[in-house]
C-alpha positions in Angstrom: -18.5 -40.6 -3.6 -18.8 -37.8 -1.2 -22.2 -36.9 -0.2 -23.7 -33.3 -0.8 -25.3 -31.3 2.0 -27.1 -28.1 1.5 -27.2 -25.7 4.5 -29.7 -23.2 4.7 -29.2 -20.5 7.5 -29.4 -16.8 7.6 -26.3 -16.7 10.0 -23.1 -16.5 8.0 -21.3 -17.8 11.2 -23.4 -20.8 11.4 -23.0 -21.5 7.6 -19.3 -21.3 7.9 -19.0 -23.6 11.1 -21.4 -26.3 9.3 -19.4 -25.8 6.1 -16.0 -26.4 8.0 -17.3 -29.3 10.0 -18.9 -31.1 6.9 -15.8 -30.4 4.6 -13.7 -32.0 7.3 -16.0 -35.0 7.3 -15.5 -35.4 3.5 -18.9 -33.8 2.4 -19.5 -31.6 -0.3 -21.4 -28.3 0.9 -23.9 -26.2 -0.9 -25.0 -23.2 1.0 -28.0 -20.8 0.9 -28.7 -17.9 3.1 -32.5 -18.3 3.6 -35.5 -20.5 2.4 -36.0 -18.5 -1.1 -32.2 -18.9 -1.8 -32.5 -22.5 -0.7 -35.0 -23.2 -3.4 -33.0 -21.5 -6.0 -29.8 -23.6 -5.2 -32.1 -26.7 -5.2 -33.2 -25.8 -8.8 -29.9 -26.5 -10.2 -28.8 -29.5 -7.6 -29.7 -32.6 -5.7 -28.2 -32.8 -2.5 -28.4 -35.8 -0.4 -29.4 -34.0 2.8 -30.6 -30.8 3.8 -29.9 -28.9 7.3 -31.9 -25.9 7.7 -32.6 -23.2 10.3 -36.3 -22.4 11.0 -36.0 -18.6 12.1 -34.9 -17.0 8.9 -36.0 -13.9 6.7 -38.0 -13.9 3.5 -38.9 -17.8 3.8 -38.6 -19.4 7.3 -37.8 -23.1 7.5 -41.1 -24.2 7.8 -42.1 -22.7 4.2 -38.8 -24.1 2.9 -39.5 -27.6 4.1 -43.1 -27.3 2.9 -41.8 -26.3 -0.5 -39.2 -28.8 -0.7 -41.8 -31.7 0.3 -44.1 -30.1 -2.5 -41.6 -30.7 -5.2 -41.7 -34.2 -6.7 -37.8 -34.0 -7.6 -36.8 -33.1 -3.8 -39.4 -34.5 -1.6 -37.6 -37.5 -0.6 -34.5 -35.6 0.4 -33.9 -36.1 4.2 -34.3 -32.6 6.1 
């Protein structure tokens, strides 16, 4: 079974580069444009790993990580 990875980055170019590399490696990829969107994506999914940028609008990577770690359902996901 393929692992699911959530990528959170405000740069469309970086998101697409990560997506291409991860898909080539046989992973399933979920994408979010910033921390707020990342939390929205997490509401309906349970990825195996999260890759996040730090410097993003609306909610930066530190705020996103803090919110993920504060949620019992997602706190154990490697970031």
